[in-house]
N, C-alpha and C positions, 0 to 999 in steps of 0.2 A: 615244202614249198608252198600249197594248199593251205596247211596251217599257217604259215605267215602271213598270207592273202586275207584268210579269215577274220586275224587278227587286227590288220587295218580296215579292215570292213567296218568288223566292230567297234574299232576307235573312232570310224568318222563316224558313224550312227550313234554313240553314245556324244560325241563333238555337237553333230546338229542336234541332238535329242538336247543335251545341256543348253546349248545356245538358244535351242527354239523352248525350251523352259521357262530361260531367263526372261528372254524379251516377254515370254507370254505371263511374267507374274508382274515383270516390268511395267507391260499395258496394262494388263485389269487389277492389278494392287499396289505393290510401290518397288520407286530401284532399289535391289539388295545395296547397293553401294553408295548410294545417297551419302551426305555428310552432315553431321547433327547441326542443328540451331546453333550459331555459334557465341552471339550476343546470350546475356543473362534472360530470366525468363518474365524480367522486370521490365522489359523494353516491352512488352507485347501487351501491356496494360496503360489504357489510359492515364495522363495524368493527372486528369481530375477526378477521380477514383476519391472515396469518401473513406475507403480504409483498403489497406494491403498486407498482408500476413503473407511469410515465407520463411521455407526451411530449406537447407541443400541437406545433402547426404541422410534424409530420411530415415533411409532403408537401413543405417547404423545404431535407429534406436533400439532394433526389433530382432530378436533372434530367427523369427519368422512370422513376420503378419498374422492377427493382430497381439502378439506376445510379443509388451515389452521384456528388454534385458534386465533391465532396473528392477522388476515386477518380485521376483523374489527378494532381493533387498528389502525394494520394500514393504514387502507383505511383513517382514520379518520386524519392522517399528513398533515402539509402542504408539504410535500414533495415529498407525495405519488399523491397527488392532483396535484401538477403538473406535474409529470409522465405521469399520466392517460391524462393531458390535453393536455399534449404537442405531445399525439398521440404517446411516443415511448413504452407506452404498450403494446398497441394493435400491432405496428411493432413487439412487440417480442413475442408475443401471436402467430402472423401470422407466422413467421419464426421458434421457436418451436411446433407449429403446435399445441396448447394447449387448444384451442376450439376443434379438433376433439378430441384430447384427455380427456377431460372431458367427451363427449357427450360417446364416446368408453367406459369411467368406466360404467355411467349410463344404457346402454344398458346391459352391463355385471350385473350388480347391478340388474337390472329388470329380467334380466333370470336367477340369480338367488335367488330373491325371498329375493331381499336386502341383499343380502351380505357383507361386510364392506371389500373392499381387501386387505387392509391394514391388516386387523387381519387373513387372511389368509396366507399371503406371507409379510416379510421384514417388522413388526410390531417390535419386540424385537428385532432382528437383522438383517442391510442387509450391504454389502460391496460389493465395486465393486474393480477389479484389472486385471491389464492386462499388455501390452506390446504396447510403439505406435509404429506404418506402419513403415518398413522399407523404405517405397518409401516416405519418407521424408511430407506425411500428415497425420493426423488425422484420413480421411476414412478409412486408412489401419489397424486401430489398433486392437488386438487381446483382446477380453476384456473378463468376466465369473464377472458374479453378484453371490452373495452368501447370499442364504438369512433365517432364520426360518420362515417354515410354521406351522401352526395348522391342527388339523384335517382335516380341508376342504383343506388345500394345498396338504397333503398327498395324501387325497383319490382321488382329482382332478387328479394327476400325475397318480397315479396305474391303476386308468380308461383308462389312454391312451396304456395303454398294449390292449384293446378291442377296437381299434378305429370303427370298425363295429358298435359296440353296443351303443357308444358313439352319432355316426354318424360324426365324425373328415370329413372324405370323403364328406358330406353334403355341408360344410363348404368351400371345397375345400383345407382343410389342410391334411399332410400327414405324418404318423407317423409310422418310425422302428424304432425296440427295439432289443434290443440285451444285453439281460442279466438283468446289470442294470444300459443301457445306453439306452437314448433317442435319436430319432435326428427328429425334426421338419422342415418342407419346404412346400413352398406352398401359398396362398394370408396371405397377412400381412407379410411374412417374405424374407424381399430383401436377404439371405442368410442363409443356414442352421442355424439351434441352435440346439445347444448337451446343452442336462439336464441327471441331476444323482442325486439320494437321498439319501444323508447319515444321517440317521436317521433323527432328524426331520429341515436338514439344506438341500435345496433345491442348488442346483449348476447351473446355465445356461450361455451358454458361444456362442461364433460364432467361437470359436477352439476348437476342440477335443480334442485336446492335453490338453487343462487344464481342462477338466473334467475328463481325467482319472489320471491325477496329483494330483486333490483332491482325487478321493479312494485312491490313491498310498501314499497318505502322512497321510491321515487317518489309513492307515494299518502300518503305519511306527509311529505311536504316534505324527505327527507333526513333526517330525526331517525333518531337510530342508526347512520347510515352513515360509513364510513373520511372521508371530507371534508369531514363539521362534527364530527368530534370533536377533541381537544384536541392531538394529535400532529400530526395535518394541519396546524393551526392556527398552535401554536407553531411548528415548525421542519421545514414546506413553504411555505406559503400566505407566514408573516412573517420566512422564513429573505433573506437579501442574495440579492437576486438581479436578472438583467438586463431594462431597460424591457419585450422582448417578452414576458417571461417562458414561456418555450420550453425551459428548461431538464429534464432527466428529473428528475420527483419520484421518489424511491423511499423505501418502511420496508419493513423485514425485522423480524421476531423472530428475532432472531440466536440464541436458546437453541434454537428450533422448527428453526432449520435448522441448527444444528449438531448433531441428535437425526439429523434427516434424514438429512446425511452422514457420520453416524459418528465425529464430534468426540469427542475428549479433551474433557472435562467442565474441566481444568484443564491450561492454554495458557498463557505455556510452560512449560514442565515444572521448576518450581525444584526437582526433584532432578538431573537431566538431571547429565551429567560434563563436559559441554562447560560451562565457567565462563560464557561471557556468555548462555547461554540459561537458565542456572540462576538467574544476575543477574537479567534480563528479567523471571521466573516469580518472581520476590521482588517486581518494584518493579508489574506489572499481568499480572491472570489475565483472559485473553478469555471465561470461563466467568464474570467478571460481570457481561459486560455482558446487557442483559436486550432491548432494540430500538430499533432504530438507525433514524433516520430523518433525511432531509434534500435536497440538490437537486445535481446534477453539469450545469455547464455546459460548453460547448464554443467558447468565442467566443477563436476565436486562440489557441486551446489547451484547456489544463484551469481548471477551478473546480471546487472541491468543497467543500459548508454541509453537514457530518453534523453530529448529536446522537444521545449512549447513553443511556441509564437504564439506571443502576448497579444493583447487589443487593451488600446491605453481607455477605450470609454467607459466600461466599467471600474478600472480602478478611481479610488480616492487621491486626495495629495497625500496625504499619510504614508498610502503604499506606493506611490511611486517616489515619493522621497527613499523608502527604507531600499527598494529594488535599485535606485538609483547606489547607495554606499557598495564598496569596494569589498567585496569578500577578503575571509583573511586565506595566507597561505596554507597548504595542504601539512605544511613543515609546525606552524602555529598550532595545529589541533593534534597533529602526531607524536610532537618531543618538548614543545614549549610548555603545554597546555594539560596534556596526558601525561607529564611525568609529575605532578599532583593525586593522580586517579590512581588506589588501589587495583590490584590484579580483578579482584571479586568484585570489581563492582558490576551491579546489573544493568545499569544506564550511564550513559557520559553525554550530554548535550550543550555541542559549545555553540551560540550564534553571535552573529557579529552585528546588533542595531543600537542607536542611541536609547537608552534606557528611558530619556525621559517623554522620549514618543511611544515606548514601550506602554510603562505607566499612566498615560493617558489615555491610551489607549484601555488599556484593563479598566480603569475606571468609569470609562464611558459604557463597558459594557457590562458593570454594577448597577446592582439595585438602587435607587434613589435613596431609600432611607441609608446605607452603607455611606454613601458618596456623603450625606449630612453630618452623617453622623464626626465621620471625618475630620468635614470641616469646621464641626465644632469643636472637636481633639486639637486643632492645629488652633484657632482660633485664644483657647483656652491656655495655651503652652506660649501663645504670644512672642514667637521667635520667629515667624515665618508670616510677613506683612506683606499685604497686597501692594506689587508700585506697578506702572508700567502696564507692559503686558500681561504680569500675573495680575489677575482679577479679580480671584481669591488665594484662601492661606491653603491650598492645598499646588493651586499653580506656582506658589513660591516656592513650596518644600520639593515638589517636581523640577522645579528650575536650579535648585540647590542639589540635589540629587545627579542633578546631570550634567552642573558643572564638575561635580566633584567626582563622577567616573568616568571612562573610558566607554565606550559604543562596542563592548566585549560582554558577555555574558557565559556563566558555564554550571549547568545544573548537572550533580551526581549522584544515583539512587542505588542503593545497595539491602542485602536486607538488614531487619535492626533484629541483630543476634546478640546483641551487647546484653550481658547478664547485670540483671539486679543488683544495687549493693544498697545496702542501708542511708550509704551518703546523695542519694540519687530522688530528684524533689517528687513532691508529690506527683500522683497523675492515674489517667485513668487506665482501664483496662484493654482499649479501644485497640485494632491493630494498626499498624503503623508502619512504614517504611521508612529507613534515613536518609536523609537526602542533606544535601548539601547547595549552596546557591554560591559562587565565584563570581566576584566583581572585581574590574581594575582598575588602580587611579594612576596620575602618573609618579607615583613612588616616591613625589615629592614630600620634606618633612609637614609641611601646610595639609595635605591631604592627609596624613597621618592626625595631627592637630585637630581637623576637623571632623575627621572619625570619633577620635574620642570625646569632643565635645556632643557629639552626638547622644554617645553612648551613656554621657554624665544626664544630658539630657533626659534622657530616658529612664536613667535612674531614680532623679529626682523625682520626676515628676510620676512615679511609678506605679499610685493608685489610677493614673487616668489611663493607663496600659494594661488592665490587669494583673501586674503584678504584686506578686505575696510573698511570704517565706512560710515555712513550715507551720507556725503557728499565724492564726488571725493579729493584722498589723503589724506582724516585722516583715523588713523590707526582704524582697528576693531579687536581689541585685547581686552575685559573686563576683570575683577575680580569681582565677588558681593557675598554677604553671603546669604545664602538661611536659612529659616528659618523654625519653630523653633532651628535648629539642630546647628543653626550659621556656616553651612560648607561653604568652601570658593568652588565658581566655575568659569574655567575661559571657555571665552564666545571669540569664533574665527567668525566674520561675512564675510558670505562670500557667492555670490548671486547664484555660484554655487551649492549651496546644495538646492533641490528641495521644495519645499514646507516650510521652515521653517526658510533658508538664514543662519544659523550660524552650528556650530558645539561645542557641551558642553562636558567638562572633567571635572573629578572632583578626589581626590583623600581619601577615608577612611581606617584608620589600611593599609590592603594590597591589597586592592583592588583597582583598578583603574577605571573607569566608562568614556566611550564614548559615546555620543548622538546626535540626530540631534534636540532636546530639551532642555532648563535648566529645564524647570519647570520637563522634567521627571530625571532629574540626581538629584533632589529635594526629590520628592519623593522618589526614590530609597535609598537615604541617610537616609529619614528621616525614612521611612518603617523598612529598616536594622537596626534601631537603637532604635525602637519602643521596648524599654524594657517597657512605660507608658500605651500600649494598648489605645494609639491616637485614633481614631475610626475614624480620618481624614484618616491614613496611614494604610488601614486593610490589611494582610498578605497572601498571598497564601495559606503558610502553617496551617490557622486557617479555613481552607476550609476544611469539613469533606471531600466531592468527591476528591478532588484531595490527601488528605492523605490515603486514603480510595484504590484508583486506584493504586497510587507508592507506596506502602508499599505491594502492591500483586503481584509488579512485581520484576525484576530479583536485587540478592541480589549485586550486581555489572554491573557495565557497561560503556563502553566506550562513549556511547551519550546517554543522556535521553532528553525526549523532552514532555512537558505538552502544549495541546491545549485547547483553547474552543472554537468549527469549527462554531459556529454561532457570534462569535466576530469575529473570520477569516473571513468569509464569508461577514459579513456588512464591514471591510474594503477593499477585494477584488473586491467587487463590482464597488467602485471608481474607479479602475482602468479597468474598464471595456472596455470602450472609446478604452481608448488608446491599451488594448490588442486585440480589436477587428480592429483596425487600422493594428496595425502590424501582426497578422495574414494573414493578407488580402493578406499587399502587399509582407509580407515572401511567400506567394503562386506565386507568380507571378513571372515567366520566364524571366526576364529583357533582356539578353539575345536576348531569341527569337523575345521579342515582342518589342524591342526596334527597329531592326533589323526590323521587318514587318511594322514599323512607318514610319522610315527610307523608305524605298522602299516607302508608299504612296506619303510623303511629295516628293520626286523624280517624282515621274510620275504626282501630281496635280500640283506643282509650279515648276519645271524643267525637263519640259517634253524634252525626247529626250536626257537628260543628266546624264553622267555617275559620279557615287559620286566622282570617284576623280579628275575628272576636275573643281567640284564648291569648288570656292576660294575666300579670300578675305571678299566684304564686301556681297557674294552670300554665304559664308558659315558661315557668322556671322547671314543672316537671316535665311540661312537654321537652322542651329543648336537651332535658334530663335521656329521655327513654327513643329521643332522636341520635343524641350522642353516642349513646351503651347501641342502638341498633347498627349507626355506623360503624361502629368498632368492629360490634358481629360479623360485618359483614367481609369487613377488611382482614380482620379472623380466617375467616373463611377463605377469600380468593387465597390469602397465602400458604394455606394448607393443602388447598386443592391445586396451584399451578406450583409452588415452590419447588416439589421435588424433581420434577418435567425441568424446569427451567437452570436448576442447581447442576444437575447434568449437565445441560448445555454452557453451562460458564468452564466448567471443568475439563471438560473435552477441550474445547478452545484452549483454557493454559495448558493440556495436554499436547494439544495443533501447534501450542508457539515453541515445544521442546523441540520439535523437528529440525531445528536451525542452533549449530552450536554457538555461533557467531555472526553477528550482523553491523556492517559498517554501511551511512546511507549520507548521503551530500548532497545539496541543493543550493545550486547558483544560480542567482536573481536578477534581473535586470528590466528594466519598462521595457522591455520589447520579447526578454524572452527568458527561458527557467532552462535549466538543466539539472537534472536528475542522476547520480551514478550512487547504485544500490550492491554492496557485495556480500554473499552469506554463506557459510559453510551449512552442507546438511548429511550429517555421520549418518550412510544408511543401516549401519553394522550394527545403531542402537534403538 
C-alpha cells in the first residue's frame, strides 16, 4: 500500500511539474500547441513591394545546409570544371564572402550540437521582399525575409527576450524587445535588424515598418498583401506549375530596378551604330516593361514562365502594330513549320510579323550609304516605281514583298559541315554557319509566278547584284534539281557571300526558301516532304525532347525558338578570333589615340613643326608614319589582350553546352508580354 501511495504521489508531482512547466514555457516563451500560420507567407508582404522572391521546400535542395544535393553532379560537368579552372568561382566566393559564411554555419552547427540551420528557419517556406533604394542604388534597399521556423527557431527567438540569460551581450549583440518586436544591433549587424514572429513565420527586416506591416496584414486576414494581389494570383499562383508547387516565385518592378541599377530608359538603343542593336531597339524597348512576375523551376533543367505588364508611352506605332498581331498556335511551330527542320538544327526560330514592317525597320537601322546604294540599284532596275504612299523605289519594293509574303518568317541554322566539291562556286575561307530563311505565300500560282519573275530579274541584272560565274564575265545564275525529291533550286553565285560564295532559293508549295548553301535548301525540301520516313532526312518533330519542351510551352506566341546550345556553341567557336579582334578594336578610343600618335610622329619626325604646316610630300610621309604606328599600336593591343579575351569567349561556348535543348516562346500584346522558356540540363555530362 505504501508503494502504491508513493507512486500516486510521484504521479501527482509529475503532473504538477509538467503543468507548471508547460504554463511557464507558454508564458515566458511560446505555446507548444500553437498552430502554424495557415496562409502563404506572401500574404505577410505588402502589395506595393518592388521585388518579391519565394521558394517552398527549400530544404529539398540541400543534403545538409549549405551543401547542395546536386553539387557533386554539377561539379562533374565540363562547364563547372571550366568555371573553377578560370578562377571565376574563386573570385565569386571572395566577392560574396561564401567561405566565411560556410565557416560561420559550421561554427553555429557545432555550438548547437549539429543543428541543420535550414530546418530551423526557411526550410519549408522562405521569401524575400522589399523596396529598392531611393538613392538610386541597391545598397539602400529596404528588405524583409519571411521564413517558416520549427520549434528550435521559435525557441531561439523567444529566448532573446532574456538576453542576459543566453549571454547576447557577451557576443557584442544588443537586443531590444517591445512586445512582439525585437531589434538586434551590434557585432555582425551593419544596421539594426527588426524581427517578429507570427505563429511559425519569423519576419526579419532592416526596416521597422515592414515588420509592423506584417503583423498588420496578419491581423487583417492578408487584405492588401502581395499574396492576395492580382499580380500574385494571376501570374504566380495560377501559372503553369509542377504538382509540388516548389518553383521559385518572383516578381519585380522593372522600372524601379532599372532606376536602382542606373540602366538607360531606352534599351536597346535604337540610335546605335550597330545595325542589329538599332534594329532590336526599334522592335522592343525594355523601358516599356513595368512589372514582371512568374515562376522558375528546376526539374531536370529549367522551366520559366514570366509575365510582364507593358506601358505604351515608350512604344512606337510600329511596335504597337506588331504587338497587336495575333501569335501563331503552338501546333504551327511544333508540327507544320518544324516538319521541314532537320533534327540536327542548332537553331530554329519562327516569327509572326509583317515582312514589310520588319524590312522598313531594318533599313531605318542601317547606314545612310547602304540605303542610298539600294535606292540607286532599284532605280536602275526600273521595276519598282514610287506611287502613292511608296515615295521611293525602296518603298515600292517593300510593298511588293509585303503583298507577296504572309506574316510568317522562319530561320534555321546548322553547322556548315557540307564537304567541298569541285562544282562548288568560288568562295573565301571565312567561317560561316549554314542558314536558311523560309517565307510563306498564299500558295497560289500567281505567287509562284511572281517569285519566278523576281528570280529572272536578278538573273538578267546579275552584274548589278555582284553575281558572277567561275570566270570573269560569266553569268553566275544556275538551276539544278535536288534529289530525291526532284526539286528545282536556283543558285546565285557571288564572292560577297562569306564562306559559301552563293545564295540558293527554291519554292515548294506555299514556302519560299533562301539559303547560303544549296545543299541545305535541298535538305529542307526533302525533310518537309519526308512522308517516307527516309532516315537521311530526320525531322526535328521526331525528337522527343523538342516535342516535350515545345508542347509544354505557351499555346500561342509571336516568337518561337528551338536551340541546341552545344551545337550553337560549336558554331560560335568558329567566329572566336573575329569576335576577339572586333571587341578589342571597339574598345579603342581612336579619336584620342590617333591624336596621341600624331603628336608623337610630329615630335619624332618633324620636330618644331605644327600639324597645319605639314603639306605636300611631308604630309604624305606624315600620314604614312601615322598609319604605320596606328597599325603597330592595334597589333600590340591585339597581342596583349587577345589570349585572355579568347579564353573568355571559349568559356562562354562551354557554358552554352550545359543545356542540351532549349525552347523559348514570346507572346506579345500592346499591354503585356509573356515568356516561356524550357531547357534540359544533363548534369551527368
